[in-house]
C-alpha positions, 0 to 999 in steps of 0.5 A, spaced: 800 936 491 799 929 486 796 931 480 790 926 478 794 923 473 799 921 478 794 919 483 791 914 478 798 911 476 799 910 484 792 906 484 794 902 478 801 900 481 796 898 487 792 893 483 799 891 479 802 889 486 795 885 488 796 881 481 804 880 483 801 877 490 797 873 486 802 870 482 808 870 486 810 864 491 812 866 498 819 865 498 824 863 504 827 869 507 829 873 513 825 878 517 826 886 516 832 886 520 837 881 522 834 876 527 838 877 533 841 882 537 849 883 538 848 879 545 845 873 541 838 875 543 832 873 538 830 880 535 822 880 534 819 886 530 812 888 530 810 893 524 804 897 526 801 904 524 797 909 527 796 908 534 795 901 537 797 902 544 803 897 544 808 902 546 808 900 554 806 893 552 812 892 548 816 894 554 812 890 559 814 884 554 821 885 554 822 886 561 819 879 562 823 875 557 831 873 557 832 871 550 827 875 546 827 883 545 821 886 541 822 892 537 816 896 534 816 899 527 810 904 527 808 907 520 806 914 520 800 912 516 796 906 514 797 907 507 805 907 508 804 901 512 800 897 507 805 899 501 811 896 505 807 890 506 804 889 499 811 890 496 815 885 501 810 880 501 810 880 493 818 880 494 818 874 499 822 877 504 823 883 508 817 883 512 817 884 520 816 878 524 809 880 526 805 885 521 799 888 523 793 888 517 787 893 517 780 890 516 780 894 509 785 890 506 784 883 509 780 880 504 785 881 499 790 878 503 786 872 505 787 870 498 795 870 500 793 866 506 799 861 505 804 867 506 802 867 513 802 862 519 796 858 521 795 861 528 790 856 530 791 854 538 786 851 543 788 857 548 785 862 544 779 858 542 773 863 543 777 869 545 774 874 540 767 876 537 765 870 532 765 875 526 772 877 528 775 870 528 771 868 522 773 873 517 780 871 519 779 863 518 780 860 511 776 855 508 780 850 510 780 852 517 787 856 518 786 862 523 791 867 520 790 873 524 789 875 531 784 880 532 786 886 535 781 892 536 774 894 532 772 901 531 765 902 533 763 910 532 761 916 536 761 923 534 767 927 537 766 935 538 769 941 541 764 943 546 767 950 546 766 951 539 759 949 539 758 954 545 761 959 540 755 958 535 750 958 541 749 951 540 748 945 546 754 943 549 752 937 553 753 931 550 746 928 551 743 934 548 749 934 542 747 927 541 739 929 539 742 933 534 746 928 530 741 922 530 741 922 522 745 925 517 740 930 515 740 933 522 748 932 523 749 936 516 743 941 518 747 943 524 753 944 520 750 949 516 747 953 522 754 952 525 758 955 519 753 961 518 755 963 526 762 961 526 765 962 518 772 961 520 771 954 522 769 948 518 764 943 521 768 937 520 775 935 519 775 931 512 770 930 506 773 923 505 773 921 512 765 923 513 764 919 506 768 913 509 763 914 515 757 914 511 760 908 506 761 904 512 754 904 514 752 900 507 752 893 507 755 892 500 758 898 497 763 897 492 762 889 492 756 885 492 756 878 497 760 874 491 765 880 490 763 882 484 764 890 483 758 894 484 761 901 485 759 904 479 752 902 479 751 902 486 746 909 488 748 909 495 755 910 493 753 916 488 749 919 493 755 919 498 759 922 493 754 927 491 753 929 498 760 930 501 762 934 495 756 939 495 757 940 503 764 941 502 762 947 497 757 949 502 763 950 507 762 944 512 769 941 510 776 943 512 777 940 505 783 936 508 786 929 507 786 925 514 793 924 516 796 929 512 800 935 516 795 940 515 790 936 517 794 934 524 795 941 524 788 943 524 787 940 531 791 946 534 788 951 530 781 950 531 780 948 524 773 944 525 768 943 530 766 935 529 768 929 527 766 921 526 770 918 532 771 910 532 774 908 538 782 908 536 781 915 533 780 918 540 787 916 542 789 920 535 785 926 537 788 926 544 795 926 541 794 931 536 790 936 540 795 936 546 793 942 550 787 944 547 781 944 551 774 943 550 773 936 546 768 931 548 764 925 545 757 924 544 753 917 545 750 917 538 752 916 530 748 919 525 744 914 522 744 909 527 751 906 528 758 905 524 764 901 524 770 903 522 777 900 522 779 894 526 785 890 525 789 883 526 796 881 527 799 876 522 805 872 522 808 872 515 811 865 514 818 868 511 820 870 518 826 867 522 822 866 528 815 864 527 814 860 533 816 866 538 812 871 533 806 867 534 807 867 542 808 874 542 802 875 537 798 871 542 800 875 548 799 882 545 792 880 543 790 877 550 784 880 553 788 883 559 793 886 554 788 889 549 784 892 555 791 896 557 791 898 549 785 901 550 787 905 556 793 907 552 790 909 546 782 907 546 783 901 541 776 898 543 777 891 544 775 885 540 776 880 545 769 877 549 772 877 556 775 884 555 768 887 553 765 884 559 770 887 563 768 892 568 774 896 568 772 897 560 765 899 562 767 904 567 773 907 563 772 915 563 777 920 559 779 926 563 781 929 556 774 928 553 771 932 559 771 926 563 766 922 558 764 915 560 768 913 553 768 905 555 760 905 556 759 910 550 763 905 545 760 899 548 753 902 547 756 904 539 758 897 538 752 894 541 748 898 536 751 895 530 747 891 526 751 888 520 759 888 518 760 892 512 762 887 506 769 888 504 772 884 498 778 883 495 778 890 491 775 894 496 781 897 498 783 899 491 776 902 490 776 906 496 782 909 495 780 911 488 773 914 491 777 918 496 782 921 491 776 923 487 773 926 493 779 930 494 780 932 487 774 936 488 776 939 494 782 941 491 779 944 485 782 940 480 776 937 478 768 938 478 764 933 482 761 931 475 768 930 472 771 927 479 765 922 478 767 920 471 774 919 473 772 915 479 768 910 474 774 910 469 778 908 475 773 902 477 773 900 470 781 899 470 780 895 477 776 890 473 
């Protein structure tokens, strides 16, 4: 386990990387591997993380090409991918031909827009939801990212574990229990009393993230001034999840850690916040486990967690070919296939109107109408949370503070003070 000191060192390193990016000009250089194959074909690499649903799409693209071969490089976690991206972007070489970027880091990378190719093209005008495109457009009109997915949230749950606690299991009845956070947490208290060996939700940090995502201005205001330390909504989320963890509602695990992944197989928890892309993660981690379902509800109204872009770094050797691949991967037809593969809910207007999306059901999730549920959850979203250049680093500090409480390394009061110190260091 990392100590709290080593966690803060990592945070400081992240901030230093951001400073390095701000002062290092993008240099010319090759991509992560040699740009050609042994038989002389152009080799393109696509760097992603978690689940984008691109495996079969890349096979399809390769079958269509005579002169290009595409290889996917998938990091195990978003943090691993982010660290690699920041380091090689600062170095000016070594990035893949296409780099996926998660929305939480987007504002920071927009400050380095010159390190990415302009992807503007009449062929893609109007392809995405307006806000998705606007977020990826620089002040001078350059489009530096093609939108992949968005993350409307429902609540996934183990119907068999709820039944064990004598609770409703029908997804419409379950939805009635989860309309507010107070309702959701009270149901959790009742659950852990009756099934004390199973946690209510998968992670304190993940639940905190879901709540933060419902705050329009959490860590930075509209002018990107840092407000995390004095924002009462941030403190309320911290106090809530740390107190509930002490009540036994949380597994006290970190999302993406090995023990978190294992908890899907050993009845570790009963519910979790579920953006569309998480459904594919659950199905993979819980392979062979029966009882999963998803409710068409999210506590407090609606939530938006995650969503990504594909970028083409200027340092690549084959930027034109990479642009064509990025354009193809983010076309409505391909994003619908990615949704079928891993539930990555599309950001393309045409895809959102496709009957195949709305009629989509999932056998793994008890034949739930996952397409319609996620469409309803997307329609319920009233605003897009603001995430400025320092959002990712502050959020890392916030998550680490929560985890130190879960691990018993600090009291809630001490962890909050450590978080405030981290925020002050970040400026």
